[in-house]
C-alpha positions as CSV (number, residue, x, y, z in Angstrom):
1,M,35.2,-78.3,28.1
2,K,35.9,-75.6,30.7
3,L,33.3,-73.0,31.4
4,R,34.4,-69.5,31.8
5,R,33.3,-68.0,35.2
6,F,32.6,-64.3,35.7
7,S,33.0,-62.5,39.0
8,P,29.7,-61.2,40.6
9,L,30.8,-57.6,39.6
10,A,31.4,-58.6,36.0
11,Q,28.0,-60.4,35.8
12,A,26.2,-57.3,37.2
13,L,27.9,-55.0,34.7
14,R,27.0,-57.3,31.8
15,R,23.3,-57.4,32.9
16,G,23.4,-53.5,33.1
17,V,24.8,-53.1,29.6
18,L,22.2,-55.5,28.1
19,R,19.3,-53.6,29.8
20,L,20.7,-50.2,28.5
21,A,21.0,-51.5,24.9
22,G,17.4,-52.7,25.0
23,A,16.2,-49.3,26.3
24,V,18.1,-47.5,23.5
25,A,16.6,-49.8,20.8
26,V,13.1,-49.1,22.1
27,C,13.6,-45.3,22.3
28,L,15.1,-44.7,18.9
29,P,12.6,-45.5,16.1
30,L,13.6,-44.0,12.7
31,H,12.4,-40.4,12.6
32,G,9.6,-41.3,15.1
33,I,7.9,-43.7,12.7
34,A,7.0,-47.2,13.7
35,Q,9.5,-49.8,12.5
36,E,7.5,-53.0,13.0
37,S,5.2,-52.4,10.0
38,A,5.5,-53.1,6.3
39,D,6.6,-50.7,3.6
40,V,3.9,-48.4,2.2
41,A,3.5,-48.7,-1.6
42,V,3.3,-45.5,-3.5
43,D,0.9,-46.7,-6.2
44,A,0.1,-45.2,-9.6
45,A,-3.1,-43.5,-8.3
46,L,-1.2,-41.7,-5.6
47,L,1.6,-40.7,-8.0
48,D,-1.0,-39.2,-10.3
49,Q,-2.5,-37.2,-7.4
50,V,1.0,-35.9,-6.5
51,R,1.6,-35.0,-10.2
52,Q,-1.7,-33.2,-10.5
53,L,-1.2,-31.3,-7.3
54,A,2.2,-30.1,-8.3
55,L,1.1,-29.2,-11.8
56,H,-1.8,-27.2,-10.5
57,A,0.2,-25.3,-7.9
58,T,3.0,-24.6,-10.5
59,Q,0.6,-23.3,-13.1
60,Q,-1.1,-21.1,-10.6
61,A,2.2,-19.5,-9.7
62,A,3.6,-19.4,-13.2
63,P,5.9,-16.4,-13.8
64,V,4.9,-13.4,-15.8
65,Q,6.7,-13.6,-19.1
66,A,8.9,-10.5,-19.2
67,D,12.5,-9.7,-20.2
68,D,14.9,-8.3,-17.7
69,A,12.8,-9.3,-14.7
70,T,14.5,-8.8,-11.3
71,D,12.7,-11.7,-9.6
72,P,14.5,-15.0,-10.4
73,T,11.1,-16.7,-11.1
74,Q,10.1,-14.0,-13.6
75,A,11.8,-15.8,-16.4
76,A,12.0,-14.1,-19.8
77,A,10.1,-16.6,-22.0
78,A,8.6,-15.6,-25.3
79,P,4.9,-14.8,-24.8
80,S,4.0,-16.2,-28.3
81,K,4.3,-19.8,-27.0
82,P,2.7,-20.9,-23.6
83,L,4.9,-22.4,-20.9
84,R,5.0,-26.2,-20.8
85,F,5.2,-28.0,-17.4
86,E,6.6,-31.3,-16.4
87,V,6.8,-33.0,-13.0
88,Q,9.3,-35.8,-12.3
89,I,8.6,-37.7,-9.1
90,G,11.3,-39.3,-7.1
91,S,11.0,-42.0,-4.5
92,L,10.8,-42.3,-0.7
93,D,13.8,-43.3,1.3
94,P,13.8,-47.2,1.1
95,R,14.9,-47.4,4.7
96,L,11.6,-45.9,5.9
97,K,9.1,-48.4,7.5
98,L,5.7,-46.8,7.7
99,A,2.6,-48.1,9.5
100,A,-0.1,-49.5,7.3
101,C,-2.4,-46.8,5.9
102,Q,-5.8,-47.0,4.2
103,H,-5.8,-43.4,2.9
104,I,-2.7,-41.3,2.1
105,E,-3.1,-37.6,1.3
106,P,-0.6,-35.6,-0.7
107,Y,-0.3,-31.9,0.2
108,L,1.9,-28.9,-0.4
109,P,4.1,-28.0,2.6
110,P,3.8,-24.4,3.7
111,G,6.3,-22.1,2.0
112,T,7.2,-24.7,-0.7
113,R,8.3,-23.2,-4.0
114,L,7.6,-25.6,-6.8
115,W,10.5,-24.6,-9.0
116,G,13.2,-27.1,-9.9
117,K,13.9,-29.5,-7.1
118,A,11.1,-29.5,-4.5
119,R,9.0,-31.8,-2.4
120,I,5.4,-32.9,-1.8
121,G,4.2,-34.0,1.6
122,L,2.5,-37.3,2.1
123,R,0.5,-38.0,5.3
124,C,-1.5,-40.9,6.5
125,A,-5.1,-39.7,7.0
126,Q,-6.6,-43.1,7.9
127,G,-4.4,-45.8,9.5
128,V,-3.4,-47.4,12.7
129,R,-0.7,-44.8,13.4
130,P,-0.4,-41.3,11.8
131,W,2.8,-40.5,9.9
132,N,4.1,-37.7,7.6
133,V,6.9,-38.0,5.0
134,Y,8.1,-36.0,2.1
135,L,8.4,-37.2,-1.5
136,P,11.1,-35.5,-3.7
137,I,10.0,-34.1,-7.0
138,T,11.5,-32.0,-9.8
139,V,9.4,-29.4,-11.5
140,R,10.5,-28.4,-15.0
141,V,9.1,-25.3,-16.8
142,F,9.8,-25.0,-20.5
143,G,9.6,-21.8,-22.4
144,Q,11.2,-20.0,-25.4
145,A,14.5,-18.2,-24.7
146,L,17.8,-17.3,-26.4
147,V,20.4,-20.0,-26.5
148,A,24.0,-20.1,-27.7
149,A,24.1,-21.1,-31.4
150,A,27.7,-22.3,-31.0
151,P,30.1,-22.5,-28.0
152,L,31.0,-19.0,-26.8
153,P,34.0,-18.1,-24.6
154,A,33.9,-15.8,-21.6
155,G,34.5,-12.2,-22.6
156,A,32.9,-12.6,-26.0
157,T,30.7,-9.7,-27.2
158,L,27.5,-11.1,-28.4
159,R,26.3,-10.8,-32.0
160,E,22.9,-11.5,-33.3
161,E,24.2,-14.6,-35.2
162,D,25.6,-16.0,-31.9
163,L,22.1,-16.5,-30.6
164,R,18.9,-18.4,-31.5
165,L,15.5,-19.0,-29.9
166,A,14.8,-22.5,-28.5
167,E,12.8,-24.2,-25.8
168,V,14.7,-24.4,-22.5
169,D,14.0,-25.4,-18.9
170,I,13.4,-22.1,-17.1
171,A,13.4,-23.7,-13.7
172,E,16.8,-25.3,-14.2
173,D,18.4,-22.2,-12.7
174,N,17.2,-19.3,-10.6
175,A,18.6,-16.6,-12.8
176,P,16.1,-15.1,-15.3
177,L,16.5,-16.1,-19.0
178,V,16.7,-13.6,-21.8
179,S,14.5,-13.9,-24.9
180,N,14.8,-10.5,-26.4
181,A,17.9,-10.2,-28.6
182,S,18.1,-6.4,-28.3
183,L,18.8,-6.9,-24.6
184,A,21.8,-9.2,-25.3
185,V,23.5,-8.1,-28.5
186,G,26.5,-6.0,-27.9
187,R,27.0,-7.1,-24.3
188,M,29.9,-9.2,-23.0
189,L,29.7,-12.7,-21.5
190,T,30.9,-13.2,-18.0
191,R,31.4,-16.9,-18.4
192,P,31.5,-19.5,-21.3
193,L,28.3,-20.7,-22.9
194,I,28.0,-24.2,-24.5
195,A,25.9,-24.6,-27.6
196,G,22.2,-24.9,-26.8
197,R,22.5,-23.5,-23.3
198,G,20.0,-20.8,-22.3
199,L,21.3,-17.3,-22.0
200,R,20.6,-15.9,-18.5
201,Q,21.0,-12.4,-17.1
202,T,23.9,-13.6,-14.9
203,D,25.8,-14.6,-18.0
204,L,25.9,-11.0,-19.1
205,K,28.2,-8.3,-17.8
206,P,26.1,-5.6,-16.1
207,R,25.5,-2.6,-18.4
208,M,27.0,0.8,-17.4
209,W,24.2,3.3,-18.2
210,F,26.5,6.3,-17.6
211,A,29.9,7.3,-16.2
212,A,30.8,9.5,-13.3
213,G,30.7,13.1,-14.4
214,D,28.0,12.5,-17.0
215,S,24.9,14.7,-17.1
216,V,21.9,12.6,-16.2
217,K,18.1,12.8,-16.1
218,V,16.6,12.4,-12.6
219,L,13.2,10.9,-12.3
220,A,11.1,10.8,-9.1
221,S,7.7,9.3,-8.6
222,G,5.3,8.5,-5.9
223,P,1.6,8.1,-5.2
224,G,-0.1,10.5,-7.5
225,F,2.9,12.4,-8.8
226,S,5.9,12.2,-11.1
227,V,8.6,14.8,-11.6
228,A,11.8,15.0,-13.7
229,G,15.0,17.0,-13.3
230,S,18.7,16.9,-14.2
231,G,22.0,16.5,-12.4
232,Q,25.5,15.2,-12.6
233,A,26.5,11.6,-11.8
234,L,29.0,11.4,-8.9
235,T,29.4,7.6,-9.4
236,P,29.1,5.3,-12.4
237,G,25.6,4.1,-13.2
238,I,26.0,0.3,-13.3
239,E,23.0,-1.9,-13.8
240,G,21.8,-3.5,-10.6
241,Q,23.7,-1.0,-8.4
242,T,22.8,2.3,-6.9
243,A,24.3,5.6,-8.0
244,R,24.8,9.0,-6.5
245,V,23.8,12.2,-8.3
246,R,24.2,15.9,-7.5
247,T,21.1,17.8,-8.7
248,D,21.3,21.3,-10.2
249,S,20.3,22.7,-6.8
250,G,23.3,21.0,-5.2
251,Q,21.5,18.3,-3.4
252,V,23.1,14.8,-3.4
253,L,20.6,12.0,-4.0
254,T,20.9,8.2,-4.4
255,G,18.9,6.4,-7.1
256,T,18.8,3.4,-9.4
257,P,20.2,3.6,-13.0
258,V,17.4,2.5,-15.3
259,G,18.6,3.6,-18.7
260,T,21.1,5.6,-20.7
261,R,21.9,8.6,-18.5
262,V,18.7,8.1,-16.5
263,V,18.4,7.7,-12.7
264,E,15.2,6.8,-10.9
265,L,14.5,7.8,-7.3
266,S,12.1,5.9,-5.1
267,L,10.2,8.2,-2.8
C-alpha cells in the first residue's frame, strides 16, 4: 500500500487548521453555559413553584372588570363571576446542557407581562457554575363575555339573539372583550365571527358619535373644575379618534368624542 506524502507547506497548513478548529470548539459553548455537564431535571416540585409564582403575579395584576376599556388588559368580564386562572408550563430547550445545581430558583424577569404567552426565569442559586435560563409558560385568564351564538359574517349588524354570555380566555388576544350587550347590539362586525368565539372591541366597527356640522356639547375638566359649553363639529366624531370643534366664541378646539354629540377636552 502506498502512503500519500504531503509537502512541508501542506503539512503546516493542515496543523494550523486543526489548531484553529480546536480553539473555536473551546470558545463557543451554547449560550455561555457549560456543555460538559448533564441535563438538569425540572421536577414536579420546581414546576409547582413556577406555577404558584405565575398564578400569584397574574392575580395581583388581574384587570379591572369594565366594558369598553381602552387598555388591552382591561378585559370586559362580567363582575358577577370571578376570573379563573390557568398556567400551562412548557419545557426547556432539550439542547441545553446545564451544570449540576442543588437549588434552582424561579423568578419573574423584569418587565414580564403574564398574559398569554410569557416566560419565567430559572437560575441556579447553588451549584458548581451559575446559570440562568427561561421557561416558557402560557397564562390563561377565563371570564364571562359575549360570544357569537352562531357563525356571523363580516358586515353583519348585531342583534341581541346573535350573542350569548359564555366563559372565554380573556388572555387569548390583547383586544378587550365585550360583556355588555348594549355596547354591541346595533353595531356592525368588521370581520367574521365563528360560533362560540368571544366578541372583542376590534370586531366592532367604531361608532360615529356625530357628523361634521352637528351641534355638540363640549366638556372640559381639570384639577378642581369642570365646565361645559357648546359648538359645531368640524370633523366627524368617530370612536377612538380625535375631532375638531368650533365653539360658540369661534375658537377651534380638538377633543375626544365620548358619546352622542359630546366632545371631551383634556386640559
